C-alpha positions in Angstrom: 115.6 -67.9 -100.0 118.3 -70.6 -99.5 118.8 -71.4 -95.8 121.6 -72.7 -94.4 122.3 -73.7 -90.4 126.2 -72.6 -89.6 128.6 -72.2 -86.6 130.2 -69.1 -85.7 133.6 -68.8 -86.1 134.0 -65.0 -85.0 132.2 -62.0 -84.3 132.6 -58.7 -85.7 131.3 -55.3 -84.7 128.8 -55.7 -87.9 129.0 -59.2 -88.8 130.0 -62.6 -88.5 132.5 -65.3 -89.8 130.9 -68.7 -89.9 131.8 -72.4 -91.0 128.5 -73.9 -93.1 128.3 -77.8 -92.7 128.9 -79.0 -95.9 126.3 -81.0 -97.6 127.3 -83.3 -100.5 126.4 -85.7 -102.5 129.5 -87.9 -101.9 128.0 -90.7 -99.5 125.6 -91.1 -102.5 127.2 -90.7 -105.1 128.1 -93.8 -107.5 131.8 -93.0 -108.3 132.7 -93.3 -104.2 136.5 -94.1 -104.9 137.0 -92.5 -108.2 136.3 -89.0 -107.1 138.8 -86.5 -107.1 136.6 -84.0 -105.4 136.5 -86.5 -102.6 139.8 -87.1 -102.3 141.0 -83.1 -102.5 138.7 -82.2 -99.7 140.1 -84.9 -97.3 143.6 -84.1 -98.2 143.2 -80.4 -97.7 140.9 -80.7 -94.9 139.9 -76.9 -96.1 136.8 -75.3 -94.5 134.5 -72.2 -96.0 134.4 -69.5 -93.7 131.5 -66.6 -94.7 130.7 -63.3 -94.0 127.4 -63.2 -93.0 126.0 -59.7 -92.4 123.8 -58.8 -88.8 122.6 -55.6 -86.7 125.1 -55.1 -84.0 122.2 -55.8 -81.7 122.4 -59.5 -83.0 126.2 -59.7 -83.0 126.3 -58.9 -79.5 124.5 -62.1 -78.3 126.2 -64.2 -80.4 129.7 -66.0 -79.5 131.8 -68.6 -81.1 130.5 -72.2 -81.3 126.9 -70.8 -81.3 124.7 -72.2 -84.3 122.8 -70.0 -86.5 120.9 -70.0 -89.7 122.1 -67.7 -92.6 119.9 -66.9 -96.1 120.8 -65.4 -99.3 118.5 -65.0 -101.8 118.3 -67.1 -105.1 118.4 -64.9 -107.6 122.0 -63.1 -106.0 123.5 -66.9 -106.0 122.7 -67.0 -110.1 124.0 -63.3 -111.4 127.0 -63.8 -108.8 127.7 -67.4 -110.6 127.7 -65.6 -113.8 129.5 -62.7 -112.6 132.1 -65.0 -111.4 132.7 -67.4 -113.9 131.6 -65.0 -117.1 133.5 -62.1 -117.0 136.8 -62.9 -116.8 136.1 -65.3 -119.7 134.5 -63.1 -122.0 137.1 -60.4 -121.3 140.0 -63.0 -121.8 138.3 -64.0 -124.7 138.3 -59.8 -126.2 142.0 -59.9 -124.8 142.7 -62.8 -127.4 140.4 -61.1 -129.9 142.8 -57.9 -129.6 145.5 -59.8 -129.8 145.3 -62.5 -131.5 145.9 -61.5 -135.4 149.3 -61.2 -135.1 151.0 -64.4 -133.4 150.3 -67.2 -131.6 152.0 -65.9 -128.5 150.6 -62.6 -128.9 147.0 -64.7 -128.5 148.4 -66.1 -125.5 149.4 -62.8 -123.9 146.1 -61.1 -125.2 144.0 -63.5 -122.9 146.1 -63.7 -120.1 146.1 -59.5 -119.5 141.8 -60.0 -120.3 141.8 -62.8 -117.7 143.7 -60.4 -115.4 141.4 -58.0 -116.1 138.3 -59.8 -115.6 139.2 -61.1 -112.3 140.2 -57.5 -111.0 136.8 -56.4 -112.3 135.4 -58.9 -110.4 137.5 -58.0 -107.4 136.4 -54.7 -107.6 132.5 -55.3 -107.2 132.6 -57.5 -105.0 134.7 -55.1 -102.7 131.8 -52.7 -103.6 129.1 -54.7 -102.8 130.9 -55.9 -99.4 128.4 -54.3 -97.2 125.4 -54.6 -99.2 122.4 -56.8 -97.3 120.8 -57.2 -100.7 123.8 -58.9 -102.1 125.4 -60.5 -98.9 124.3 -64.0 -96.7 122.6 -62.7 -93.7 121.9 -63.7 -90.1 117.9 -64.9 -90.2 117.8 -66.3 -87.3 120.0 -67.8 -83.8 119.7 -70.3 -81.4 120.0 -69.9 -77.9 119.6 -72.2 -74.9 115.9 -74.0 -75.7 114.4 -71.1 -78.0 115.1 -70.1 -81.5 115.4 -65.9 -81.9 114.1 -64.3 -85.6 116.2 -61.9 -86.8 114.1 -58.8 -88.1 
């Protein structure tokens, strides 16, 4: 299981929204000033919020600003990455193949339609698994005054 420390930013009845402290290789990377990722992250200042499933009992004990540890299984990260990247790519190639023999414009349209269809499939799968604790980050432990509480 991959564990990460995060800060609670919002609380729902069955889940919390957290911001994880982003760890990055920017401090040790040789590219430093020539890296586009570093420049973009400084310009946008955007933070990622993650929805974390938790029991109603645990959620009631938490408040914004509190530190928690969240966890997700390694195989879920790999499977989700493959789903998000490969499904749109494969559906785009299928669209290209189906529309391609006639003209270049038809090929481009077919690829775009396939890409859109793949994105819709990924979105539908994401909605279907939104509340599945096996496939989402879950609350592992939270910190109170002077003590760490493990969530069963």
